[in-house]
LORO-338038 format. One record per residue: x, y, z of N, C-alpha, C in turn; residue in three letters; residue number from 0. Coordinates in steps of 0.001 Angstrom, whole numbers, plus 500000, padded with zeros to 6 digits. Atoms other than C-alpha are relative to their C-alpha. Layout:
BEGIN
+--------+--------+--------+--------+--------+--------+--------+--------+--------+------+-----+
|    n.X |    n.Y |    n.Z |   ca.X |   ca.Y |   ca.Z |    c.X |    c.Y |    c.Z | type | seq |
+--------+--------+--------+--------+--------+--------+--------+--------+--------+------+-----+
|      X |      Y |      Z |      X |      Y |      Z |      X |      Y |      Z |  ALA | NUM |
...
+--------+--------+--------+--------+--------+--------+--------+--------+--------+------+-----+
REM end
This chain:
BEGIN
+--------+--------+--------+--------+--------+--------+--------+--------+--------+------+-----+
|    n.X |    n.Y |    n.Z |   ca.X |   ca.Y |   ca.Z |    c.X |    c.Y |    c.Z | type | seq |
+--------+--------+--------+--------+--------+--------+--------+--------+--------+------+-----+
| 500843 | 498825 | 500000 | 500000 | 500000 | 500000 | 500890 | 501242 | 500000 |  MET |   0 |
| 499212 | 498779 | 500118 | 501349 | 503408 | 499030 | 499782 | 500887 | 501214 |  ALA |   1 |
| 500164 | 499100 | 498857 | 502038 | 505868 | 501838 | 499110 | 501178 | 499626 |  PRO |   2 |
| 500868 | 498836 | 500236 | 499541 | 508712 | 502201 | 500854 | 501244 | 499855 |  ARG |   3 |
| 499292 | 498743 | 500195 | 500695 | 512057 | 500941 | 499149 | 501119 | 500570 |  ARG |   4 |
| 500752 | 498858 | 499502 | 499772 | 515279 | 502594 | 499737 | 500983 | 498860 |  ASN |   5 |
| 500406 | 499045 | 501040 | 498330 | 518221 | 500700 | 501195 | 500712 | 499382 |  ARG |   6 |
| 498833 | 499297 | 500525 | 501676 | 519985 | 500361 | 500770 | 499115 | 499022 |  ARG |   7 |
| 499315 | 500909 | 500914 | 503275 | 516915 | 498776 | 499243 | 499892 | 498672 |  GLN |   8 |
| 500800 | 500070 | 501234 | 500404 | 516644 | 496297 | 500140 | 501290 | 499201 |  ARG |   9 |
| 499840 | 498716 | 500695 | 500696 | 520367 | 495502 | 501374 | 500091 | 499338 |  ASP |  10 |
| 498653 | 499991 | 500571 | 504457 | 519998 | 494978 | 500079 | 499100 | 498770 |  ASP |  11 |
| 500007 | 500905 | 501151 | 503878 | 517036 | 492655 | 499256 | 500624 | 498826 |  GLU |  12 |
| 500749 | 499335 | 501061 | 501281 | 518997 | 490690 | 500834 | 501102 | 499373 |  LEU |  13 |
| 499151 | 498931 | 500517 | 503658 | 521933 | 490386 | 501099 | 499415 | 499123 |  LYS |  14 |
| 498954 | 500633 | 500783 | 506380 | 519593 | 489110 | 499464 | 499565 | 498638 |  LEU |  15 |
| 500531 | 500475 | 501279 | 504121 | 518108 | 486447 | 499603 | 501149 | 499086 |  THR |  16 |
| 500406 | 498897 | 500877 | 502990 | 521513 | 485189 | 501147 | 500945 | 499676 |  THR |  17 |
| 498905 | 499071 | 500279 | 506313 | 523360 | 485349 | 501344 | 499332 | 499849 |  THR |  18 |
| 498698 | 500655 | 500029 | 509096 | 520801 | 485559 | 500171 | 499088 | 498813 |  GLY |  19 |
| 499727 | 500991 | 501030 | 509646 | 517613 | 483607 | 498989 | 500054 | 498859 |  PHE |  20 |
| 501039 | 500025 | 501031 | 506335 | 517804 | 481763 | 500157 | 501135 | 498992 |  MET |  21 |
| 499781 | 498895 | 500923 | 507394 | 521102 | 480201 | 500636 | 499483 | 498717 |  THR |  22 |
| 499312 | 500475 | 501194 | 509764 | 519336 | 477849 | 499206 | 498928 | 499274 |  SER |  23 |
| 500751 | 501082 | 500623 | 507279 | 516575 | 477164 | 498817 | 500514 | 499191 |  VAL |  24 |
| 501202 | 499619 | 500738 | 504087 | 518361 | 476152 | 499848 | 501478 | 499717 |  TRP |  25 |
| 500110 | 498569 | 500321 | 504530 | 522143 | 476213 | 500456 | 500263 | 498569 |  HIS |  26 |
| 499420 | 499713 | 501309 | 506699 | 522160 | 473108 | 499096 | 499555 | 498853 |  PHE |  27 |
| 500888 | 500382 | 501120 | 504410 | 520090 | 470824 | 498695 | 500793 | 499964 |  PRO |  28 |
| 501235 | 499207 | 499976 | 501299 | 521977 | 471976 | 500277 | 501401 | 499476 |  VAL |  29 |
| 499615 | 498660 | 500442 | 503034 | 525302 | 471482 | 500258 | 500005 | 498497 |  PHE |  30 |
| 499691 | 500080 | 501423 | 504289 | 524199 | 468066 | 498725 | 499838 | 499169 |  MET |  31 |
| 501236 | 500226 | 500745 | 500871 | 522958 | 466930 | 499164 | 501276 | 499901 |  LEU |  32 |
| 500801 | 498778 | 500030 | 499070 | 526149 | 467918 | 500693 | 501116 | 499215 |  LEU |  33 |
| 499253 | 499030 | 500806 | 501826 | 528284 | 466391 | 499854 | 499679 | 498515 |  SER |  34 |
| 500171 | 500439 | 501383 | 501538 | 526248 | 463185 | 498625 | 500427 | 499475 |  PHE |  35 |
| 501365 | 499627 | 500394 | 497773 | 526795 | 463055 | 499886 | 501518 | 499825 |  ILE |  36 |
| 500052 | 498536 | 500091 | 498173 | 530535 | 463723 | 500747 | 500493 | 498766 |  ALA |  37 |
| 499215 | 499567 | 501157 | 500843 | 530851 | 461020 | 499272 | 499683 | 498698 |  PHE |  38 |
| 500790 | 500347 | 501187 | 498732 | 528993 | 458449 | 498858 | 501003 | 499837 |  VAL |  39 |
| 501063 | 498995 | 500050 | 495876 | 531353 | 459336 | 500502 | 501342 | 499507 |  GLY |  40 |
| 499427 | 498730 | 500449 | 498136 | 534357 | 458837 | 500297 | 499961 | 498504 |  ALA |  41 |
| 499724 | 500127 | 501435 | 499283 | 533095 | 455439 | 498719 | 500065 | 499178 |  LEU |  42 |
| 501259 | 500018 | 500746 | 495734 | 532391 | 454297 | 499317 | 501369 | 500024 |  LEU |  43 |
| 500561 | 498653 | 499904 | 494630 | 535820 | 455516 | 500672 | 500942 | 499009 |  THR |  44 |
| 499261 | 499115 | 500900 | 497345 | 537602 | 453558 | 499729 | 499653 | 498537 |  VAL |  45 |
| 500137 | 500443 | 501386 | 496790 | 535531 | 450414 | 498548 | 499829 | 499553 |  LEU |  46 |
| 501417 | 500278 | 500262 | 492975 | 535499 | 450493 | 499430 | 500697 | 498771 |  ARG |  47 |
| 500559 | 499241 | 501123 | 492430 | 538049 | 447694 | 500544 | 499553 | 498642 |  HIS |  48 |
| 499439 | 500468 | 501267 | 494290 | 536087 | 445037 | 498938 | 499339 | 499131 |  ARG |  49 |
| 500900 | 500685 | 500937 | 492491 | 534893 | 441918 | 500184 | 498492 | 500072 |  ASN |  50 |
| 499732 | 501429 | 499821 | 494191 | 531523 | 442262 | 500768 | 499823 | 501313 |  SER |  51 |
| 499352 | 500141 | 498695 | 494901 | 530752 | 445914 | 501085 | 498924 | 499964 |  PRO |  52 |
| 498930 | 501006 | 499978 | 498018 | 528770 | 446807 | 499442 | 498633 | 500401 |  PRO |  53 |
| 500441 | 501346 | 499660 | 497713 | 525021 | 447152 | 500199 | 499746 | 501496 |  THR |  54 |
| 499848 | 500374 | 498584 | 497250 | 523512 | 450596 | 501383 | 499443 | 500272 |  ARG |  55 |
| 498682 | 500614 | 499826 | 500426 | 521550 | 450096 | 501080 | 501053 | 500158 |  THR |  56 |
| 498986 | 498948 | 499915 | 502473 | 524674 | 449496 | 499889 | 500766 | 501321 |  ARG |  57 |
| 500210 | 499283 | 498736 | 500931 | 526490 | 452482 | 500514 | 499158 | 501166 |  VAL |  58 |
| 499575 | 500867 | 498896 | 501523 | 523506 | 454784 | 501509 | 499775 | 499999 |  LEU |  59 |
| 498537 | 500175 | 500063 | 505093 | 522998 | 453539 | 500735 | 501242 | 500489 |  CYS |  60 |
| 499354 | 498754 | 499559 | 506039 | 526646 | 454007 | 499802 | 500187 | 501503 |  VAL |  61 |
| 500254 | 499886 | 498560 | 504374 | 526697 | 457443 | 500833 | 498987 | 500781 |  ALA |  62 |
| 499175 | 501008 | 499332 | 506197 | 523487 | 458338 | 501448 | 500432 | 500111 |  GLY |  63 |
| 498609 | 499534 | 499963 | 509570 | 524930 | 457397 | 500145 | 501145 | 500991 |  ILE |  64 |
| 499892 | 498806 | 499156 | 508911 | 528240 | 459145 | 499760 | 499672 | 501475 |  VAL |  65 |
| 500366 | 500225 | 498593 | 507199 | 527012 | 462322 | 500722 | 498797 | 500591 |  VAL |  66 |
| 499401 | 501212 | 499429 | 508317 | 523441 | 462886 | 501521 | 500064 | 499903 |  VAL |  67 |
| 498549 | 499885 | 500164 | 511788 | 523952 | 461435 | 500601 | 501075 | 500889 |  GLY |  68 |
| 499480 | 498898 | 499177 | 512261 | 527288 | 463186 | 499988 | 499689 | 501481 |  GLY |  69 |
| 500076 | 500316 | 498568 | 511081 | 526056 | 466567 | 500978 | 498887 | 500381 |  MET |  70 |
| 499035 | 501078 | 499716 | 513176 | 522879 | 466371 | 501425 | 500546 | 499992 |  CYS |  71 |
| 498674 | 499388 | 500043 | 516228 | 524906 | 465352 | 500269 | 500824 | 501256 |  PHE |  72 |
| 499833 | 499186 | 498791 | 515677 | 527332 | 468233 | 500185 | 499119 | 501233 |  ALA |  73 |
| 499883 | 500899 | 498841 | 515224 | 524485 | 470703 | 501376 | 499332 | 500033 |  ARG |  74 |
| 498669 | 500612 | 500065 | 518384 | 522735 | 469517 | 501067 | 501050 | 500276 |  ILE |  75 |
| 499043 | 498917 | 499779 | 520212 | 526077 | 469475 | 500174 | 500350 | 501464 |  GLY |  76 |
| 499887 | 499713 | 498568 | 519400 | 526741 | 473115 | 500669 | 498842 | 500723 |  THR |  77 |
| 499434 | 501183 | 499345 | 520358 | 523188 | 474055 | 501514 | 499925 | 499817 |  THR |  78 |
| 498563 | 500110 | 500260 | 523788 | 523288 | 472405 | 500755 | 501283 | 500302 |  VAL |  79 |
| 499338 | 498764 | 499584 | 524493 | 526866 | 473494 | 500333 | 500970 | 498881 |  GLY |  80 |
| 499784 | 499008 | 501055 | 524270 | 528795 | 470232 | 499658 | 501395 | 500527 |  LEU |  81 |
| 500351 | 498645 | 499573 | 524127 | 532592 | 470594 | 498530 | 500307 | 499690 |  PRO |  82 |
| 501418 | 499660 | 500145 | 520638 | 534058 | 470990 | 499708 | 500602 | 498640 |  VAL |  83 |
| 500262 | 499358 | 501285 | 520947 | 536184 | 467862 | 499895 | 498971 | 498884 |  TRP |  84 |
| 500043 | 501024 | 501042 | 521461 | 532981 | 465856 | 498748 | 499138 | 500110 |  LEU |  85 |
| 501148 | 500909 | 499912 | 518765 | 530708 | 467262 | 498662 | 500714 | 500031 |  TYR |  86 |
| 501234 | 499229 | 500222 | 516157 | 533492 | 467283 | 500054 | 500715 | 498650 |  TYR |  87 |
| 499864 | 499208 | 501213 | 517514 | 535474 | 464324 | 499796 | 499230 | 498714 |  GLY |  88 |
| 500144 | 500774 | 501229 | 517753 | 532744 | 461707 | 498551 | 499575 | 499749 |  LEU |  89 |
| 501418 | 500300 | 500244 | 514184 | 531452 | 462212 | 499168 | 501244 | 499688 |  PRO |  90 |
| 500736 | 498763 | 500289 | 512930 | 535049 | 462245 | 500236 | 500429 | 498552 |  ALA |  91 |
| 499690 | 499621 | 501381 | 514708 | 535785 | 458966 | 499274 | 499081 | 499008 |  ALA |  92 |
| 500714 | 500947 | 500874 | 513243 | 532627 | 457391 | 498506 | 500325 | 499997 |  VAL |  93 |
| 501423 | 499640 | 499903 | 509793 | 533681 | 458645 | 499670 | 501198 | 499125 |  THR |  94 |
| 500275 | 498775 | 500749 | 510063 | 537088 | 456992 | 500304 | 499876 | 498518 |  TRP |  95 |
| 499545 | 500066 | 501387 | 511745 | 535994 | 453748 | 499363 | 498853 | 499205 |  VAL |  96 |
| 500460 | 501165 | 500769 | 510543 | 532499 | 452770 | 498579 | 500141 | 499440 |  LEU |  97 |
| 501356 | 499904 | 500579 | 506763 | 533092 | 452438 | 499875 | 501004 | 498850 |  PRO |  98 |
| 500103 | 499107 | 501158 | 507086 | 536201 | 450240 | 500635 | 499416 | 498729 |  PRO |  99 |
| 499367 | 500618 | 501165 | 509457 | 534267 | 447968 | 499210 | 498791 | 499502 |  LEU | 100 |
| 500693 | 501237 | 500369 | 507559 | 530961 | 448019 | 498656 | 500261 | 499335 |  ALA | 101 |
| 501321 | 499702 | 500554 | 504214 | 532579 | 447234 | 500040 | 501140 | 498983 |  PHE | 102 |
| 499838 | 498877 | 500927 | 505620 | 535345 | 445007 | 499008 | 501109 | 500337 |  ARG | 103 |
| 500941 | 498984 | 499512 | 503765 | 537888 | 447093 | 500197 | 501318 | 499273 |  MET | 104 |
| 499980 | 498655 | 500574 | 502871 | 541194 | 445538 | 500336 | 500985 | 501120 |  ARG | 105 |
| 499596 | 498982 | 499023 | 503908 | 544411 | 447266 | 498952 | 500170 | 501098 |  THR | 106 |
| 501060 | 499833 | 499005 | 500531 | 544816 | 448993 | 499921 | 498824 | 500965 |  GLY | 107 |
| 500017 | 501182 | 499134 | 500689 | 541258 | 450318 | 501186 | 500020 | 500957 |  GLU | 108 |
| 498811 | 499910 | 499135 | 504221 | 541769 | 451633 | 499781 | 501047 | 501089 |  VAL | 109 |
| 500279 | 498932 | 499030 | 503092 | 544992 | 453308 | 499053 | 499503 | 501095 |  VAL | 110 |
| 500885 | 500578 | 498982 | 500339 | 543040 | 455089 | 500683 | 498868 | 500761 |  ARG | 111 |
| 499394 | 501181 | 499391 | 502463 | 539942 | 455768 | 501075 | 500337 | 501038 |  TYR | 112 |
| 498848 | 499749 | 499117 | 505608 | 541418 | 457333 | 499586 | 500475 | 501396 |  VAL | 113 |
| 500404 | 499623 | 498630 | 503898 | 543266 | 460240 | 499297 | 498853 | 500733 |  PRO | 114 |
| 500677 | 501145 | 499389 | 501717 | 540206 | 460853 | 501023 | 498975 | 500475 |  LEU | 115 |
| 498950 | 500952 | 499630 | 504788 | 537968 | 460880 | 500833 | 500520 | 501171 |  ALA | 116 |
| 499250 | 499416 | 498882 | 506586 | 540384 | 463213 | 499244 | 499871 | 501324 |  LEU | 117 |
| 500809 | 500015 | 498778 | 503704 | 540364 | 465699 | 499561 | 498604 | 500436 |  LEU | 118 |
| 500577 | 501306 | 499710 | 502625 | 536730 | 465501 | 500729 | 499265 | 501136 |  LEU | 119 |
| 499259 | 500737 | 498966 | 505397 | 535134 | 467581 | 499886 | 500652 | 501376 |  ALA | 120 |
| 500135 | 499412 | 498665 | 505393 | 537686 | 470427 | 498587 | 499891 | 500573 |  PRO | 121 |
| 501381 | 500103 | 499515 | 501581 | 537619 | 470644 | 499723 | 498585 | 500517 |  VAL | 122 |
| 500190 | 501381 | 499553 | 501578 | 533820 | 470861 | 500747 | 499762 | 501307 |  ILE | 123 |
| 499215 | 500176 | 498778 | 504335 | 533893 | 473483 | 499328 | 500689 | 501193 |  HIS | 124 |
| 500674 | 499270 | 498925 | 502513 | 536529 | 475554 | 498730 | 499267 | 500426 |  VAL | 125 |
| 501235 | 500729 | 499667 | 499250 | 534571 | 475345 | 500303 | 498748 | 500814 |  ALA | 126 |
| 499659 | 501212 | 499259 | 500878 | 531328 | 476487 | 500558 | 500331 | 501383 |  PHE | 127 |
| 499448 | 499601 | 498711 | 502769 | 533112 | 479238 | 498887 | 500456 | 500932 |  SER | 128 |
| 501065 | 499458 | 499166 | 499686 | 534938 | 480500 | 498974 | 498936 | 500373 |  PHE | 129 |
| 501072 | 500959 | 499741 | 497136 | 532141 | 480163 | 500466 | 498732 | 500711 |  LEU | 130 |
| 499559 | 501287 | 499467 | 499229 | 529098 | 481063 | 501252 | 500074 | 500864 |  PHE | 131 |
| 498768 | 499871 | 499226 | 502383 | 530452 | 482709 | 501188 | 499346 | 499324 |  GLY | 132 |
| 498902 | 500623 | 500750 | 504570 | 528912 | 479981 | 500935 | 501096 | 499531 |  TRP | 133 |
| 499097 | 498880 | 500274 | 507484 | 531340 | 479956 | 501295 | 499575 | 499318 |  LYS | 134 |
| 498709 | 500492 | 500483 | 510214 | 529152 | 478493 | 500309 | 500338 | 498549 |  GLU | 135 |
| 499738 | 499788 | 501415 | 509829 | 530164 | 474855 | 500422 | 501412 | 499648 |  TYR | 136 |
| 499507 | 498648 | 500202 | 510491 | 533871 | 475130 | 500293 | 500573 | 501386 |  MET | 137 |
| 499748 | 499641 | 498598 | 512061 | 534260 | 478569 | 500410 | 501448 | 500221 |  PRO | 138 |
| 499570 | 498616 | 499822 | 513319 | 537788 | 477922 | 498832 | 500976 | 500002 |  PHE | 139 |
| 501197 | 499171 | 499847 | 509736 | 539115 | 477835 | 499294 | 499505 | 501252 |  ILE | 140 |
| 500554 | 500419 | 498714 | 508528 | 538991 | 481422 | 498516 | 500362 | 500083 |  SER | 141 |
| 501443 | 499820 | 499919 | 504750 | 538527 | 481451 | 499492 | 499155 | 501160 |  ILE | 142 |
| 500546 | 500823 | 498911 | 503074 | 537475 | 484693 | 498800 | 499199 | 499490 |  PRO | 143 |
| 501139 | 500810 | 500422 | 500609 | 534653 | 484282 | 498750 | 500448 | 500753 |  SER | 144 |
| 501289 | 499710 | 499365 | 496954 | 535017 | 485140 | 499999 | 499412 | 501400 |  LEU | 145 |
| 499989 | 500697 | 498709 | 497526 | 532535 | 487979 | 500895 | 500733 | 501009 |  TRP | 146 |
| 499137 | 499226 | 499106 | 500375 | 534617 | 489413 | 499286 | 501266 | 500475 |  GLU | 147 |
| 500751 | 498795 | 499622 | 498187 | 537714 | 489351 | 498900 | 499685 | 500984 |  LEU | 148 |
| 501067 | 500406 | 499082 | 495307 | 535877 | 491049 | 500590 | 499666 | 501359 |  VAL | 149 |
| 499368 | 500382 | 498727 | 497690 | 534510 | 493707 | 500421 | 501226 | 500806 |  ALA | 150 |
| 499586 | 498782 | 499300 | 498813 | 538071 | 494535 | 498828 | 500729 | 500651 |  GLN | 151 |
| 501167 | 499309 | 499446 | 495246 | 539160 | 495349 | 499734 | 499622 | 501417 |  LEU | 152 |
+--------+--------+--------+--------+--------+--------+--------+--------+--------+------+-----+
REM end
């Protein structure tokens, strides 16, 4: 029979599963999936006025390279100790350059896309930090979580 745990032990275990080991197990894929969906939405929004819209395959491939490739590169970059400018800068550059080239965006589309691409990552990071307390993906932007604010009341 397992020993009984007191409330503090259970709370500590819950905190560990939501902020410790489990972070590397499920935060990253969830964050990547929602970022992928948001990026596909941004691409489709920018390209919506075209006479012949891009194929799903092309949109999904470009989003895969930008989001999945960029996030994996950044994660590996932090793990192996690459400089911040490289593991954030290279994916950012790919985000801003690849879609306009891949979709042969017109000037008006580029004008709509670039600000959207600039804002998309920080907005997603702020939302995850505020709503879930997941601060590991953009640690240099300090956003208190909703739960931290409630705990201070």
